[in-house]
MIGU-337146 format. One record per residue: x, y, z of N, C-alpha, C in turn. Coordinates in steps of 0.02 Angstrom, whole numbers, plus 50000, padded with zeros to 5 digits. Layout:
<nodes>
XYZXYZXYZ/...
</nodes>
This chain:
<nodes>
517194867952834516974874052842516104873552804/516074871252748515484871252682515054868452746/515084862952777514364861252812514284863252882/514954865052904514764868352979514564876552968/514644880652913514394889152909514064888352840/514404887552798514114890952730513524885352723/513394879452716512774875952723512084877852759/512294879052823511784880352880511494890252841/512004891352830511654900052815511204898452738/511434894652710511174893152641510404889252649/510404885252680509754882052687509224884152733/509504890452761508864895952791508594899152726/508744898352664508354902852608508104896752569/507514898152516507254894552457507944890752417/507764885052402508234881952368508444884452302/507914886152271507794888752209508364896052183/508014899952260508464906452252509244905252260/509274901352317510094898952334510444895752282/510164893752238510474890152171510784895752128/510344900852117510374905752071511064910352113/510994912552180511534914952214512054910752231/512084903852218512874900852221513164901952155/512704903052086512934903552028513354910152025/512884914752053513464922552046513784921752078/513784918852143514544918552190514964916652171/515074909452142515484906452106515734909752037/515374912751998515694917351961515874923551974/515794927352034516074931952040516834929552076/516894924352112517554921952138518094921352088/517824917652017518264915951968518344923251940/517974927951924518144934851886518514937651935/518694937151997519194940652038519924937152039/519774931651996520404927551998520834923952045/520194920952068520234916252122520234909252081/520144908052032520054900851998520644896352018/521294899752007521924896152019521794892552092/521674896052142521624894152215520994888952211/520644890452192519904885152192520234878952161/520404879352115520554873352059521144869352109/521704872752139521974869552175522044866752246/521394868952260520994863852322520674859852324/520324858852264519864854152232520034847252200/520604849952135520704845052094521394842652115/521234835952087521824831452090522044829452025/522554829452004522884828051936523164821751955/523094816951928523434809651935523234806351882/523804804051848523684798251775523264791451806/523264789551874522904783351887522144786851899/521914792851895521194795451902520974793751832/521254794251778520904793851704520544787551699/519964788951660519674784151638519524785951550/519634779551522519444780651454518824775651439/518184779851428517544776551421517164779051361/516824772851339516574776351269517004779551237/517554778251231518234781951170518284788451199/518134791251254518384796751277518844798051332/519224801351349519864801251400519684805551468/519394802751514519064805951563519634806851630/519804814751641520334816051675520274812751753/519634812251768519594807351827518894806051818/518694800851866517854798151854517294799351896/517504807751924516924811451956516534816951924/516014816051890515634820451852515084824851877/514804831551863514224832751893513694831351849/513214827951868512464828151850512184832551808/511634831251751511314836851726510814839551775/510534844551767510044847351806510494853051848/511084852951853511394858051898511554862751849/511764861451804512114868651756511604867751701/511004868451694510544866151642510784870751569/510834876851580510984882551516511624882851509/512204879551523512854879351514513164886951528/512844889151585513234895851601513594895351638/513934890551674514384889851733514914884151713/514914880551668515234873351662516034874251665/516304880251656517034879351658517284882051736/516804885551774517014886551838516854881351877/516264877651855516064870551907516804866351895/516984865051824517584861651817518024862051875/518204868251873518734870551931518674865252006/518064865252015518044862152075518374851752081/518534852652039518894845152022518584840151987/517814842351957517494839151908517944835551849/517824829151843518224826751781517704828351708/517094828951716516664832551668515974834351705/515804838451643515154840751675514564838451619/513814838751655513534837551599512854842951600/512814845751537512334851151533511544849151538/511154852851538510324851151521510014848951590/509374846351560509184843551527508894851551466/509144849751396508944856151353508314854751315/508054858851289507224856451248507524862151178/507234858851131507244863651064507144870951071/506424872151112506194878651136506304879551189/506424887851219506524889151288505884888051329/505854885951383505154885051436505244886051498/504874889751539504814890751602505014885051655/504814879951626504684874351672503904875251723/503864871051758503394870851805503354876851862/502734878151875502504884851919503024884651996/503264888052012503644889552073503024887852133/503134885752184503944882552216503814874952192/504464873752174504634867252124505324862852144/505404865652201506234863152229506124862852318/506284856352333506144855952389506654852152451/506844855052497507484851352536507134848252590/507294839752580507094835552651507784835352697/507884839452734508574839852776508534833052822/507974829852831507954825252888508244818652863/508164818652780508454812352727508874814452695/509284819452705509894822352658509564821352573/508944823052565508854822552502508384828452472/508244827852418507844835252377507314831752333/506704834652328506324833652271506224841752238/506314838552181506174844352131505564841052070/505254849052053504794846551984504884850851951/505544851751928505904859551890505394859151812/505334852651791505124852551721505394855551665/506114853251658506434854951611506434862851576/506424867651639506584874651643507194875451609/507264879451547507954881151516507754885351458/508344890051438508264893651391508294891751315/508264885051309508184883251238508884881151213/509124875051173509594872951156510044879551111/509764883951071510234887551028510564891651083/510244894251143510614900351194511084895551226/510964888951230511624883551266512314884451201/512004882451152512604882551096512924888951096/512864894351107513164901351097513674902751148/513554899051211513904899051279514504894151260/514284888351229514804881851227515564883851169/515134889751122515644890051072516344893951106/516234895951171516924899851182517294894051203/518114895251190518454889451193518544887451255/518504880651268518744876451349519034871451346/519134867251406519444861351380519034855651437/518524858151442518014856151499517594847451444/517744843451481517314836451432516554840251465/515994838451412515464841051419515064835651374/514404834951440513944830951403513314835151385/512994833951339512364835851327511674831851343/511354834051398510694829451420510114833151380/509904829651316509354832451309508544829351300/508094832851290507474832151304506944834251255/506214832351281505684836851231505314841151285/505154847051220504714851851248503934849151291/503804852951345503074848851363502564850651323/502644853951290501984856951229501984850351180/502604845551156502794842651117502354835851126/501924832151094501634827051115502064821351089/502054815851127502584808651122502674806551056/502094807251010502154804550947502524809650906/502714814050935503254820550884503854821050925/503934818150980504394819351035505144818450985/505174814450950505964811650908506014819750881/505644821750834505984827450813506274832550856/505964832850926506294837050963507044834150991/507104829150998507664825251022508184826150968/507984825550905508384825850827508584834450840/508074837950844508344845550844508914846850900/508724846250950509374846250995510184842451004/510074836850964510514832650948510924836950883/510584840350834511094841550781511394848850785/510744851350837511234858250860511784859150903/511784853850949512374852450996512804848250979/512874845750908513224840350904513944844350891/514154847350859514804850550859515124854750943/514684853850982514944857451041515054855051099/514724846551117514664842551159515154836751152/515444831951195515894827151194515404820551194/514874820151224514334814851224513644816451232/513114813451214512424815151231512104808551280/511514811851294511344809351347510494810051324/510104804851321509354805651310509024802751345/508644810651375508134809151464507434807451434/507444800651431506574799651436506354798351513/506704799251581506464796551632506474802151683/506334808351650506014813451713505334811551732/505374812851801504514811251800504094819051808/504474823051788504274830451783503884832951718/503964828951677503484831551603503174826351595/502364829051588501934823651588502034818551519/502054812851529501934807751491502544804851476/503154810251504503764809251460504064802451486/503884797451540504294792451534503714786151515/503264787551465502994783151427503284781751368/504074785351365504504784551308505024779551317/504974776851369505514772551402505074764051388/504434765051361504274757651345504664756751284/504834748351272505194746451223505104749051158/504494747051135504514749951063504554757051036/504434762751087504534768451075505184770351075/505524768051137506314770651144506654765551097/506654760951079506914757851020507094761650981/506554763750934506314767150873506714775150895/506704777050946506934784050970507694784350965/507904779450988508604779450999509044776150939/508664773250896508934771250819508944776650782/508534781250798508474786450749508914790750763/509164791250818509594796250857510294794250842/510264786350831511174782650822511094785450757/510654784350715510884786050636511084792050627/510614797950649510674803450655511404806350654/511614803450731512324805450761512824802650707/512784795750697513194794550626513304797950563/512734800450554512764803950483513114809250492/513034813950559513274820750574514024819050577/514344814950604514954813250620515234812350544/514974808650535515214808550444515284813550404/514854817650406514854825050376515444829250406/515564828350465516084831750503516804828750496/516804822750477517464820450466517724818350529/517334815850577517584814150634517244806250673/517564805250721517324799150754516514801150783/516164797250779515344798150806515404797450867/515034803650908514954805150969514484800851026/514794799151075514344793051114513614795351125/513204791051135512514791951134512264786851202/512074791251261511934786051314511154787151336/510934782751367510224783451392510304784351462/509804787951490509634790251552509084787951586/509104781351610508404777351645508254780651718/507734777551736507204779451807507624773551855/507594773251914507634770751970507124765751966/506414766851939505854764751968505654759051924/506154757051866506074751951813506104745551861/505624740851835505714733151878506204729151831/506384723051854506834720251819506674717451748/506044716851741505824713251671505974720151614/505724727451651505974730851607506714735651617/506984733151634507824732751654508204729751604/507814721951579508144718951556507794719951462/507294723851461507124726651404507614732151378/507874735551423508524741951426509104736351398/509254732851430509874728651408509724726251331/509254725751321509094722051248509074726451196/508734732451211508724739351174509374741951164/509814741251199510584743351193510944740851138/510644733051151511024728651100510924729351037/510204730351038509744731050970509954737950930/509914745550980510144749850938510974752250938/511304749250975511984748250977512164757151017/511684758151059512074764451087512754763751132/512854768251158513614767851185513594766551271/512914768351301512934766651374512344768351402/512334768451481511814771751515512014776651576/511584779051589511694782951644511104782151699/511314777351754510934773651811510914779151873/510614782651910509724781751879509674789951897/509034791151862508854798151864508404798051939/508054802851949507444803752024507074799452010/506814797352090506154791752094505594796352123/505184792252095504504793752117504174789652185/504584784952212504394782252267504754787952328/504184784952388504334790052446504514785352512/504604779552514504554773652553505194775052600/504824775652668505554775752706505884782552730/505454786952702505834794252730505534796952790/505964798552823505784803452876505494810652884/505744814752846505364821052839504794820552849/504384826252881503554825852867503214825652823/502584823552827502224821052789502134826852721/501924833252742501934836952696502334837952627/503194838452670503664837752609503674833452587/503594826952604503884820852558503474817852519/502734822352527502284821252474502134825452437/502484829652410502584834252356502804830252288/502404833552249502494829352173503234831152137/503584826352106504134828352088504634823252099/505244821952079505724816252072506114817852142/506264812352183506694810952243507414810552222/507934814252257508514813252246508874811952308/509564810152304509814812152378510094803352399/510034803752470510154797752504509794793552487/509174793852487508644788852495508644784852429/509004787952380508904783652319509544778452312/510024781452363510854776452348510714770052349/510284765652387510404757952372510094757352305/509474757852281509134756852222509484759552166/509724764752163510224766052113510904762652100/511234759352155511674753852166511364747152127/510744744852155510414740252139510494738152067/510124744652038509894744151958510804743951921/511134746851946511864747351909512244739151908/512064736251967512204730151970511844725451928/511254726851944510914721751877511084724151808/510944729851780511244730851716511854726851710/512424728251746513094726051729513114717951732/512754714651781512744708051774512284704451720/511834709051697511284706351642511624705551577/512104710751586512274712151522513044709051506/513344706851556513834704451557514324709951554/514234716451556514804721551558514864724151511/514354723651461514354725551378514454731951368/514234735951405514274743051394514314747251465/514624753951452514834758151513514164758151535/514374760351613513604762151667514084768451694/513704775451680513694780551738513314779751802/513564780151850513244778351921513154783051950/512374786551960512034792851998511534791452036/511564793152095511074794152144511344791852214/511214797352264511284795252325512094795452343/512504797652315513144797552304513344804752381/513584803452429513484808052486514324806452510/514464803352481515364799952518515714795552469/516324795652483516674792252445516514785052449/516334782952506516144774852511515504774952466/515044778052455514384779752409514774778452334/515154783652319515384783152237515944775752227/516414772952282516604766052263516044760452269/515464761752294515054756152288514694755152228/514684760852203514324760552133514914759552090/515444759852084516084758752048515994749952048/516044748552124516184739752124515564736052099/514974740052088514384737152066514324736651977/514754740751956514764740351877514854747251863/514954752451896514864759951859515704760951831/515644763051764516234766351749516614773851785/515974776651775516144784151814515504784751858/515474789251889515034791851931514814800051933/514164801151938514074809751946513734808652010/513784816652040513594820552085513054825852060/512554826052104512064832052089511834833352176/511454829852222511064831252281511644831652326/512154826152321512774826652367513284830452357/513354834352301513574841552299513404845952333/512754847552339512424852352374512504849552457/512374844052464512374841452542513074842652577/513474840752536514174838452567514634844852535/514594850652499515054854252466515404850752425/516044854952389516414853552334516804850452367/517184848552415517514842952429517414836952426/516834835852421516664828452402517034826852344/517024829552302517274827352237518064825852233/518554830652292519144829352318519234822152340/518754820552387518834815352436518624809152396/518064809952359518024804152315518654803152263/519084806552237519494805152203520064801952236/520354803752296520554802052350520514795552349/519974793252375519774785352392519804782452330/519544785552263519824780052206520554777852206/521064783352209521724782652217521964778552262/521604776252320521764772952373521584765152370/521004764252319520564758952313521114754452263/
</nodes>
């Protein structure tokens, strides 16, 4: 029904408007008391799906990637579609509008999306207020820096977000790999990245100590465009800093092999969806092999089918996340992946 009726209708309109309409529609469905029906349709509860990763117990291995619910406005409802965890953000210290519109493009022929949103969000403090409402959803907090913050001061932005979010999320993700904030990817270089992660790791440890609780996992989200030498550096950085894992991968700036017309495929921004599938899996496999499986990997990028998800798990991912695949394939994809995991 989604691919035959709902998606063709939605795809007739601007993708960013559709995103906001979808949020409103989902919120209405749950406010009308349809939550139990939706959960029954899409959620599989089975102990065999549970995963313990970096000290957290996930009800199933399929999560929603950052960028979908940036401001933590709909995480409880979205969890009702069967996700084992929801990652909010990317959040920044101060609210920012992001890049000028139009900034979100569908590449239908490639089952892909290009976005140059630019960390549009209402600021971390607004998100915290929503996260204070009691819930049972495992939440990841994806954090970044404001566009106007120079790289040599970026540390203070990440620390601010870490401290504000610390009591309200289950794990953290350091985003230095978005192509849509000028200069951000420079923070992936070995020296600045090592320093940033050490500072955040130390701060997280201190916050945990003050709260009298276990330290919350700290992950790094990396770009798919890193070469083997840079990926080897990532493995070394993780060992040196003691962070808990990696999310592989963010969107790509590559455009090779796309079938969509030139005007669309040459739009600036990060490409996600099916064209990213193979490269994301290659990065996961390389990191798992190079590290000897020393740290968990969350696989994301081009997952449009259960087979895509299983491929990432076989390559070395402990968990997977959806974003573009959720948009193209609909919420039934979550259930199908979990069914496939049970059969694997």
